[in-house]
N, C-alpha and C positions, 0 to 999 in steps of 0.2 A: 311224393317221389316222381309222379308224372310231371309236375311243374318243374322240378329240378332237371329232369331229362330234356324237356322242351326248352328250358332256358339255356342249357349246355349246347343244344343244337343251334340255337340262335347265335350265341357267342362264338361258336366255332365257324358258322357260315360267315358272319361279319368279319371275324378275325382273318379268315382265309381270303376274304374279298380284296383286302388291301394288296395282297401279292398278285392276284389276278389282274387288278386294275393298274398296278405299276407296270406290268408287262404290256398292257394294251395301250396305255396313254401316249407313248412315243409315236404311235402309228395312227392317231386320230385327233381331230380338233376337239378340245375339251368339252365345249358345250354340247356339241352333237353327241358325244359319248355319254354325257350326263343325261340327255334326253332319250337316247335309245333304250337304255336299261329300264326305266320305269314305264315308258310307252309300251314296248313290246312285252315286258313282264306283265303289265295290266291286261294287255290284249290276250295273251295266252291264258291267263287266269279266267278272263271273261268267257273264252271259248270252252274252258273246262267246266264252268258252272252254268252253261246255257240252260240246263235242266232246272235251274232255280230262277229262271227269268221272271217268274211272277213275283219274286221278292225284290226285284230291282226298283220298281215303282219310281221311275225317273221323274215323271211329271210332278210328283209330290215332294221328292227329296232332292231335286236337282241343285238347290242352293247348298245343301250339306256336301254333296259330291264335289261341287266346284270349290267351295271353301277349303275342304280337306285336300283337294288337288293342288290348290295354290300354296297352302301351308306346307304339306308333307312331300310334295314333289317339286313344283316350280321353285318356290322360295328356297327350300332346303338344298336341292342340288345346284341351283344357280349360284347362290351365295357361297356355297362350298367350293364350287369350281373357280369363281372369280377370286375368292380369298386366297386360294392356293397360289395365285400369281404373285402375291405380295409377301408370303412367308415361306420358309422352308417346310417341306411336308411334315417332318417330325414335330416341329413346334406347333404347326397348324392342327395336327391331329390331336395333340395333347390338349389344346385349348377347346377343341370341339367336344372332347370328352368331359368338359365341365357340365355336360348335359344332365347327368344324374343329380347334380346340385340344383340346377334350374328346375328339374322335374320334381324334386322333393319340395322345393319352395312353392311351386305352382300347385302341387297336389295338396299342400297345406292351405293355400289361399283359396283355391277353386273347388277342391273336393272335401276339405275339412279333415284331411288325414293328419295324424299326430305327428308333430315334429319335436322330438325330445332332444335333450342335450347329447345323449349317447349317440343318436342318429346323426346329429350334426358333426360330432367328432369322427364318426365312422366315415361320413362323406369326405371330410378333410383328409383322412388317412388315404382314402381311395384316390383322391386327386393328386396328392403327393406321390402316391405309389406309381401312377402312370407317368408323372414327371421324371421320377428316378429311373423307371424302366426304359424310358425313351430318351434319356439324357444324351446318349451317343448321337442320336439323330437331330438334336436341338442345337443349332449353331447360335452364336451370339449375334443375332440379327433381328432387329425389331422394327416393325412398321405399324404405326398407329392404325392405319386402314386395315392392314392384315389381321392385327389382333382383334380389332372391332368386328370384322367379318367372321373371324373364327368363333368368337364368343356368340355372335348373332346366330351362326349356324347351330350351335349347341342350344340356344334359347328357342329357336324355331323348331328344332327337333322335339324339345321338351313340351312346348306349347301344343304342337301337332298331336303328340301322344295323348295329352289331357283332353284335347278337343274330341279325339276319337272315342275316348272313354265317355265323355259327356253325351255323345249322340249314339252310343252303341245300342241303347235300348230302343232306338227308333228306326235304324236302318239295318239291313243284312250285313254282317261283318265281311263276308266274302265279296259282295258287290261293292262295299265301301273301298276295300283295298284295290279292287280291279278298276273302279271308276276314278279314284283319286290319282292313280298311276297313269292311266290313259289320258285323262284331262291334263294333269300337271306335266307329264312327259311330253304330250303333244304340244303344249304351249312352249316348252323349252326348245323343242325341234323347230317350231315355227320361228321363234326369235333367232335361234342359232343359224337358220338358213339364210338370214339376212346379213350376218357378220362373219360366217365361216363357210368354207366350201366343202361340199360332199366329195368332190374329186380329190381332196387332200387325205381322205381315208386310205390307209394301206390295208387291203383285205388279205392279211396274212394270218397265220395260225395264232400269233399273240393277240391280235385284235379280236378274232373270233372267240378265243378262250375267255378273255376278259368280258366281252359283250354277252356271250351266252351264259357265263356264270352269273352275271348280274340279272339277266332276263329270267333265268330259271330258279336261281337260289337266292341271290343277294337282295332282290326286291320282293317278289311275290311271297315266296315261302317264309322267308325270315320275318317280314313284316306281318304276315298272317299270324304267325306263332307269337310274335312280340305283342301285337295288339290284343291277342286272346289272353295272354298273361297279364297285361295291363288291366284289362277288364275284369279278370277273375280275382285279382289280388291288389294289394297296395302298390300304387305306381312307383313310389320311392324305393320300395324293396326290389321290384323288378329292375328299375333303372340302375340300382347300385351294382348289379351284375354286369352291366355294360362297361364298367371299368376294366374288366378282363379282356375286352376286345383288343385294345392296342397291344397287350402283353401276348395274347394268342397270335396276333399279327407278326410280332417280332420273332416268335419261336418258329412260325411257319416260314417266314422269310429266311430265317437262318437255315432251315432244312432245304427249302426249294431254291433260294437264290444264294445260298452259301454266305449269308451275312453272319456277322460274328455275335455269339452269345456272350454276355458279360455278367459279372457279379451283381452289377446294378440292376440287371433284369430280375434276378432272384430276390434281391431286397425289395424291389417294386412289387413282385408277386406276393411276398409276405405282407406288405402293407395293404395291398388290394384285398388279400384274403381276410385280413383283420377288419378292413372296411366292410365287406360283405357280411361278415359275422355280426358286427356291431349294428349295422342297419337292419339286419333280419332277425336278430335275437328276440326271443319272447321273454320279457322280464318276469321274474317270479312275483313281484308286486307291481302294482300300477305306477308307472312313472308319471311325474307331473310334466306336461308338455311345456316347452318354452313359450309357446303361444298357440292358440288354435281357434279358428272360426267355428261358430255354431253350425253343425251340419244339418 
């Protein structure tokens, strides 16, 4: 029950984040906005866990912190931000949420998690579900670069999650999240400062709402819980629940921004619900995996 509650919190935080970020983006250069959230989110988390400073052990684990920062912050947020310039937001977000599929494949290859036929069918249902739910925001516009960057964003997110699980027994989880975001976000801000102007930021309520939401909720709290769940259970099962994020986003946008709810949304919700059930179900008899590495 505890895991279900924590997973629901993560899904809601990330689902609501799209609404806050939509409000903020018109008032800030995109890369600066992408760097501000992880950098200050990581900084605030670091200040809150200073009493655990003895567990940081930076001289020993600096490579892990830098690699995690490059994957989970610098690459993830930069590729996502650049990719959005080539595709409509609806189509881009749908492709990014191919992440649970990549996560399940990588968990099978790198962690030895079971990949059954039922789980594969469940992941397929989930992906089709978010396409159906988001179809109103997906225009018939295709860019090879945009599609590639969207899928790459999903892959980087999945690989970063696996990397965190692989090193979780060596470093303190709180410090890993704090350091990866400060390092990765700092690199984005450094790069963005050369191609964007800080003076272009409009310091209004919408900008502050989007930035502060990311700094306090979207980055540190959500990722702390997410990585905790990944480390405690099967990565593929946790990842399947993220199919709900775009659907929650659509519902919240409809409430806050008065965007329209459609029948397709409810069909998509049913498909995603079926997906989560199939991926997480415990079979009565042992299923034969499609393929599995020796763990």
